[in-house]
C-alpha positions as CSV (number, residue, x, y, z in Angstrom):
1,M,108.1,83.3,91.1
2,I,104.4,83.4,90.1
3,V,102.1,82.5,93.0
4,M,98.4,82.0,92.7
5,G,96.2,82.3,95.8
6,I,92.7,80.9,95.9
7,D,89.8,81.6,98.2
8,P,87.5,78.6,97.5
9,G,83.8,78.7,97.1
10,F,81.1,77.2,94.8
11,A,79.2,80.4,94.3
12,T,82.2,82.7,94.3
13,T,85.9,81.7,94.2
14,G,88.4,84.4,94.6
15,Y,91.8,84.3,92.9
16,G,94.9,86.4,93.1
17,I,98.1,86.0,91.0
18,V,101.3,87.8,92.1
19,D,104.9,87.8,91.0
20,Y,107.2,87.6,94.0
21,T,110.8,88.4,93.0
22,G,113.5,89.8,95.2
23,N,111.1,90.2,98.2
24,R,108.9,92.5,96.0
25,F,105.4,91.8,94.9
26,R,103.8,92.7,91.5
27,V,100.1,92.0,91.1
28,L,99.4,90.2,87.8
29,D,95.7,89.5,88.1
30,Y,92.9,89.1,90.6
31,G,89.2,88.6,90.6
32,V,86.5,86.1,91.1
33,I,84.9,83.1,89.4
34,K,81.2,83.2,89.9
35,T,78.5,80.6,89.3
36,E,74.8,81.1,89.1
37,A,72.6,79.9,92.0
38,D,70.1,78.3,89.6
39,M,72.7,76.1,87.9
40,P,72.8,72.4,88.8
41,F,75.7,71.9,91.2
42,P,77.8,69.7,88.9
43,E,77.6,72.4,86.2
44,R,78.8,75.0,88.8
45,L,81.8,72.8,89.5
46,L,82.4,72.5,85.7
47,V,82.4,76.3,85.4
48,L,84.8,76.6,88.2
49,H,87.2,74.0,86.7
50,T,87.0,75.5,83.2
51,E,87.6,79.1,84.4
52,L,90.4,78.0,86.8
53,D,92.1,75.9,84.2
54,G,92.1,78.9,81.8
55,L,93.8,81.0,84.5
56,L,96.3,78.4,85.4
57,R,97.3,77.9,81.7
58,K,97.4,81.7,81.1
59,W,99.6,82.6,84.1
60,V,101.4,79.3,84.7
61,P,102.0,79.8,88.4
62,E,104.9,77.9,90.0
63,V,102.7,77.2,93.1
64,V,99.1,77.4,94.1
65,A,98.0,78.2,97.7
66,V,94.4,77.4,98.8
67,E,92.7,78.3,102.0
68,E,91.7,75.3,104.1
69,L,88.1,74.6,104.7
70,F,86.6,76.1,107.9
71,F,83.3,74.4,108.9
72,G,80.9,76.9,110.5
73,A,77.4,76.2,111.5
74,N,76.2,75.3,108.0
75,V,77.7,71.9,107.2
76,T,75.9,71.6,103.9
77,T,77.6,74.7,102.6
78,G,80.9,73.4,104.0
79,I,80.5,70.2,102.1
80,K,79.8,72.0,98.8
81,V,82.8,74.3,99.4
82,G,84.8,71.1,100.0
83,H,83.7,69.9,96.5
84,A,84.9,73.2,95.0
85,R,88.3,72.8,96.8
86,G,88.5,69.3,95.3
87,V,88.1,70.8,91.8
88,I,90.7,73.5,92.6
89,L,93.3,71.0,93.9
90,L,92.6,68.6,91.0
91,S,93.0,71.4,88.5
92,A,96.4,72.3,89.9
93,A,97.5,68.7,90.1
94,R,96.5,67.9,86.5
95,L,99.0,70.6,85.4
96,G,101.7,69.5,87.8
97,I,101.5,72.6,89.9
98,P,102.3,72.1,93.6
99,A,99.4,73.1,95.9
100,Y,99.7,74.3,99.5
101,E,97.0,74.7,102.0
102,Y,96.8,77.4,104.8
103,T,94.3,77.9,107.6
104,P,92.7,81.4,107.9
105,M,94.8,82.0,111.0
106,Q,98.1,81.2,109.1
107,V,97.1,83.6,106.4
108,K,96.3,86.4,108.9
109,L,99.6,85.8,110.7
110,A,101.6,85.9,107.5
111,V,99.9,89.0,106.1
112,A,99.1,91.1,109.2
113,G,101.5,89.7,111.8
114,Y,98.7,88.5,114.1
115,G,96.6,85.3,113.6
116,G,93.6,86.9,115.2
117,A,93.6,90.0,112.9
118,K,90.2,91.2,111.6
119,K,89.3,91.3,107.9
120,P,89.8,95.1,107.5
121,Q,93.3,94.8,109.0
122,V,94.2,92.0,106.6
123,Q,92.7,93.8,103.6
124,Q,94.7,97.0,104.5
125,M,97.9,95.0,104.7
126,V,97.2,93.4,101.3
127,K,96.8,96.9,99.9
128,V,100.1,98.0,101.5
129,L,102.2,94.9,100.7
130,L,101.1,94.9,97.1
131,G,101.4,98.6,96.6
132,L,97.8,99.0,95.5
133,E,95.9,102.3,95.6
134,A,92.8,100.7,97.1
135,I,91.8,97.6,98.8
136,P,91.0,94.9,96.2
137,R,87.4,94.2,95.6
138,P,85.4,92.0,96.0
139,D,86.4,90.6,99.3
140,D,87.0,87.1,97.9
141,A,89.7,88.5,95.5
142,A,91.3,90.4,98.4
143,D,91.3,87.1,100.5
144,A,92.9,85.2,97.5
145,L,95.7,87.8,97.3
146,A,96.2,87.5,101.1
147,I,96.6,83.7,100.5
148,A,99.1,84.3,97.7
149,I,101.1,86.7,100.1
150,C,101.0,84.0,102.8
151,Q,102.5,81.4,100.3
152,A,105.2,83.9,99.3
153,H,106.1,84.8,102.8
154,T,106.0,81.4,104.4
155,G,105.7,78.6,101.8
156,L,108.5,79.4,99.4
157,L,111.1,78.6,102.0
158,R,109.8,75.0,102.1
159,A,109.3,74.8,98.3
160,R,112.8,76.0,97.6
161,V,114.9,74.8,100.5
162,I,113.2,72.0,102.4
163,E,111.5,70.2,99.5
164,P,113.6,71.1,96.4
165,G,113.2,67.8,94.6
166,R,109.4,67.5,95.0
167,S,106.9,68.4,92.4
168,G,103.2,68.3,92.3
169,G,101.1,67.2,95.2
170,I,99.3,68.9,98.1
171,R,101.0,70.1,101.2
172,S,99.0,70.8,104.4
173,A,100.2,72.9,107.2
174,K,98.9,70.3,109.6
175,T,102.0,68.1,109.0
176,S,104.5,70.8,108.8
177,P,107.5,71.0,111.1
178,L,107.5,74.7,110.4
179,P,104.9,76.6,112.5
180,V,103.4,78.7,109.6
181,A,104.6,77.2,106.3
182,A,102.8,74.5,104.4
183,G,104.1,71.0,105.2
184,G,104.8,67.6,103.8
185,E,102.5,65.0,102.3
């Protein structure tokens, strides 16, 4: 099963695409989509959509996993990242690809076994779980691969067993009867 993880942003969006078959991972692609700071914001969103649409059409993932928005002190940045998440979710929905959302804590728990794991611990586990020689760079790409691993480890149970007849749509962990997997609509 091909899984795409996305770490959303409007300046830099990380993506990671893995094949998860027989409890084994194979990295297909990872990297970042960047937009220039001097571009008008709508054009930045268009670049994100265009690049993401190309990746979705190239790799045809069976599922997309996106990190949920975490609002820190800068609400303005959070709102702009929310716009980018909207573009990401819409891009997947337009192609009929189910999208699941995970909190940073859920990603850390699924990848490192501890929801309070620090970034270096998660990055090291991404390297180990994916059989890579080095930690993926930049950090946004490593985070996206961690989100893909989270989906593979926790969300595929729901996609295959609990929701076998569903297609498309967005699932949020907030409504899930499972403690870590993405939930219903």
